N, C-alpha and C positions, 0 to 999 in steps of 0.2 A: 516342367520342372517343379513350378510352384504347386500344380495339381497333385504331384507325387508327394510333396511335403504334406499336404492336407490329407491325403489318403493315408498316409503312414500315421499321422496323428489321430485321426478318426479310428483306425483300426486299433491302435495301442490303447485308445481310451476306452473303446468297446470291451476288449479283453480285460482291462482293469476293472470296469463296471461290473461285469458278470462274475468275476473272481471275487469282488467285495461283497456282491449280494450272497454268493455262495458261502462265504465266511460268516454270514450273519450280520453284515453292516446294514443299516437302515437305508431306505431308497434314496433320501436326500444325501446321506454320507457317500453312498455310491455314485451319485451324480457329481458330487464335489471331487471325488477321486478320478472319475472320467474327464473332467475338465483339467485337473492339474496334469494328469498323466498325457492327455491328448496334446495340450499346448507344450508340454515339455518334449514330447516326441517330435512335434513339428520344428521346434527350435534345435533339438538335437540333430535332426535330418539335415537341416540347412547347415549348421556348423560342420557336420561330418562331410558335406559336400564341398564346401569352400576349403576345408582342411586337405581333403583328397585332391582338389583342383590345384592347391598350391604346390602340393608334392609332385603332382604330374608335370607342372610347369617346370620344376627344376630339372626335370628329365626330358624336357621339350615335348610333353605329351598333351600340352593344353588344348582348350576348346578352339576349333577353327572359327573363322568368321561367319559361317553359316549356321553353327550351332549357336553363336551369340546373337545372330539376327532373329533366330527362332525364339530364344528367350525374350528379346526385346518386344516381338509380336505378342508373346504370351503375357507380358507385363502391360502392354498398351491395349491389347486386344484388337488390334487393327492390322491389316496387311500393309507392307511398304507401300508408298505412294509411287506412281509411275514416274520415272526420271523426266526432268524438266528439259525443255528444248535447249539445244546447244548454245544459243545466244542468251539463255537465262540461267544456265548452270553456273555454280560457283565451286571453286576448288578450296578445300578446307584442310588445313594442317593442324593435327592434334598432337600435343606434346605432353607426355605424362610418364613417369618412371613406374607406374602400376600397370602390369599386363592386363589385369582385368579391365581397367578403364579404357586401354587402347582396344580392347575387344568389344566393349559394350558401346563407346562412343560412335563408332561407324554404323553399328546396328541401329542405334537410335536416330541418328543423322539419316541414314537411308530410310527408315520408317517415315521420316519427315519430308522425304523427297530429295535428300541431298546425298547421292551416292559417291561422289568424288571426294574421298577422305584419305589423305595420307597420314601415317602415324610415325612419331619419333619418341624414343624413350628417353631422350636427354636433350638438354638445350644445345649441347655441342652438335649432336645429330641434326637437330632442327636447322641449325645455322648452315651446316653442310647441304641440306636438302633445299634450303632457300638459295644458296649460292649456285647450286648445280641445276636448278629448275629453270628451263627456258621460258616458261610461263609463269608469272607471279601467282602465289596463292592469294585467293580473295578474302579468306577470313582465317584467323589463327585462333586455336583453342590451347591455352597455356596453363599447365598446373603450376601452383605457386611453390610448393615445397618439393624440391628436387635436389638430389645430391649435386655437388659442384655448383654450377651456375643455376640459380632459382628462376622461377618464372617472371619475377619482377624484373630481375637483371635482363633476362632475355627480351622482355618486352621493350625495355629501354634500348637495347641493342637493335632490335628490328626497327624501331622508330628512327634510327639514325639513316636508315636507308630510304631514300626519297620515294622509291616505289611503294613502300608501306607507310607512308606519312599519314594517310587517313583511312587505311584498312581497318575492318572491325577486328579487335583483338579482345577476346572473351576469356576471363581468367576462370580455371577450374579450381575450387578450393573448399576446404572444410572450415576455414577461418572466417569469422564475420566482424573481428574486432576493427575499431575505427582506424588504427595505425596501420593494419595491413590494407584496408580499403584505400587509405590516403596514399601510401606508398605506390600501391598499383596504378591508381588514377594518374598520379603525378608521373609515373613512368610512360603513360600512354594507353592504359587499358580502356577500352570502351564500355565493358560490362562484366557482371560476375555470374557465375553458376556455382551454386553451393553444392557439395557432396555431403550426403548421398544425393543423386540427381532426382529432382522431380521432373518427370518425364515431360509433362506439359510445358512446365517452365522452361525447360532446356529447349524444347522445340520452338517455343516462342522466341528465345534468344537467336536461334538460328534463322528463323524467318525474318527477324528484325534486321539481322546481318545482311541476309539476302536482299532485302528491301534497299538497304543503304547501298549495297554494291550495284543493284540495278540502276538507281539513281545516279550513282557516280559514273557508270558506264554510259548511260544515256546522255549525260553532260558532256562527256568526252567525245562521244560520237557527234553530237550536235556541234561542238566547238570545231571539230575537224571538218564537218560538212561546210561550215561557214568561214573556215580558216581563221577563227579568233580564239582567244583565250578568256578567262574569266576577267576580263579587263573591259573598260569603255573604249571608245574610238581612239582616244588619245593614249592608250596603253597604260592607263591609269587604274590603280586598285580601286574597287568600288567601296562604298560605305558599309556594305554587308559581307565584304569578304572576311573569311575567317582568319584570326592571327595564327601564325604556324605554331603548332603544339610543340613545346620544349623551349620556346623562346624565353620564357621565364619559369623558374621552379614551380610555382603555384598556379600557372596558367594551363588549363586543360580545355578539351573540346566542350562545346555548350551542351551536347546530349550526354556526355560522359558526367557532366556536372549534375544533370537531372537524375541519371543512374545512381551516382554517388549518394545524393540526398535521399533518393527512394530506398536504397539498401542500407542506410546508416542504422546501426543498432538503436533501439528505442531509448536505451540509457544515454547514448550520446545526442539523440535528437532533443533531449530535454534541454540541452543547453545550446543548441544550435540556433543561429540567427541568419537569416537570408536578407541581403541588402543589395541594392542596385545604385550604380554610379553612372552618371550621364555627362559626357563633355558638352558643354553649352556652345551654341552658334557653330555647330559642326559643318553645317552646309556652307557657310561662309568661309571657314577653314579649308574645306575640301576644295572649294572653287579656287582659292588664292595659292594653294600649295601644290607642289609636285608629288608624284606618287612616292617617292622616298621620304619627302617631308611628312606626308600624311601617315605613313606607316610608322615613322619615328614618333609621331604624336601618339598614336595608339600604344605603341610599345612603352613609351615614357609614362603614359597615364596609368597603364597596368602596373608598372613598377613602382609608381608613387603611390597607388593604392594599396600595394602589398607592404610597402614600407610603413605606411601610416597604420596599417593593422597591426604588423609585427606579431603574428599570432601562429603558433605551431599547427593549430587546427584550421588554418586559413586555406581556402580553395577559391579559384576564380575562373570565369569563362566569359568570352566576348559574346555578347548577343547580337551584334550589328548596331549600325547607326550611332556609334560612339558611346554604347551602353555596355557596361560591365555588371555581371551578377556574382555576388560573392557569397560564400557560405563559410562561417566562422564559429567558434566555440565562444559564446558570450553568456555570461549570467545576467546581463542586463540589456536593455535597449540601447541602441548606439544613438549618441548625440549627433544628429545629422549634420547641424551647423557646424560643430567642431570639425567633423570629418571634411566638410566642404571647404573650410577655411585652410586646413592643414594640407589637403591634397592640391588645392589651387596653389598655394604658396610654394609646395614642392615642385609642381609641375612648371610653374613660371621660372623657377630657379633653373631646373634642368634645361629648359627650352627657351633660355633668355634671348639666344641669337635668333631662333626661329620666330620668336614672337616679335622681335625687333624687325626682322625681314618682312613679316606679313603685316605688321602694324596692329597686332592683336594681343590682348591680355586674355590668357586662358582662364576659364571659369569651369567649376564642376558642380553639378547638382547631385545631392544624395538624398534618396528616398527613406522613409521610416523603416526601420528593420522589421522583419516578419519572424515570428516563432513558428515553425512547422507544426502541424498536428501530428503528434507522435504515431497514432494508431490509425490515421486516414490512409487508405490505399493509394490515393491520388495526392499525398502530401507534397510531393516534389513540385508537380505541375501547380498545385494551388498556391504554394508558398512563393514560387518564382513568378507566377503571374501577378500576385498581389505586390511583390516587390518592385516588378516592372511598372505596375500602375502607380505605386507610391512616388517613384522617381518622376514619371511623367507628370504627376500632380504637383510636385514640388517645383519642377522646371516651369510649368505653366504659371504658378504662383508668383515666381520670381519676375516673370515678364508680364504680369497681368496688366500693368500701366503703360506699357509700350508694345509695339508690334514685334512679336517673336520671329526670329529667323525662320523662313519657309524652309521645311526639309523635304527635299526631293528624294525618291527612291532611286539611287544610282547604283551600279555595279550588278 
């Protein structure tokens, strides 16, 4: 198809070139006419194809999946990969109101080795497919802008289903504004793919989702084999267990926070600050508390941090071991000591009974804020790593004159 456009453009350009020479134009003028007519012909052929394709769809004569796959092969220049093994395969549900997208997504996914793709043209149809499917889908691709329920609302609905609490959900969108990114990630999105698709980037997102699904599946199989869950021998949640997404409005998955920062528009990155908060003496608290008390502490700590920030651009994730990473819109560096005191006061107020029961006063360490490098490709990883390093340095400095509590890796 693309080759056809090029041939049409070159042919039209040559005709215009020789006609121009015959009419007495200079050679350079004829070359200019060739380039103008040739490029216009390529564009015109493409527009004619899509216009014809749109009309054909109205009468049910659109391209079939085989034709769409041929176009994907033409774009990528490679044949589809051989299907993965049964134990390694993932089921994908793609939801979009554009028939062209529903044709091309399975083709691109198949080319990357993911042949099991089910499509739906609306959020309502997707919910019906999810409810009717005896086997859960492993990964969801959701368009944001759809008539009726949009992709963000659909994402939030899917996340209420415990089966899909940590399934990869990739948003398909032409929007890159910070508000849309924030809404989608707060609803439970894992990642973004921007339209029009960059084939390599799209395939990378699918491979990342496949890796996530494989790790999750292996964890489940290992747990079943040993008859245990992600808890210690006393049935207690571990220090590194992830807080449930949706427990708080601004709390998202740790990997999602990295993706959010990575895809943030440069204009928004200019005001972004990454800061880490750490609950002090967490190992001691963990040993003295029950599982319910420990998870209550983490939830209240997250809520206290959110209340102290009180910012519309605020986003937060739990990175484990009592540490939270936040991204917020700030025009200046955060005064760490002020945030430590405010968060500690609020946490002790909220958990006064727990503190009395455990005989512990809760303290929080806050590291210096980090301004991401807007144009660095690894800005998310760099900023978060530095923020985590800052909070560990702050924690160490507070206990420099005394023996800090030893932290063991539990969970």
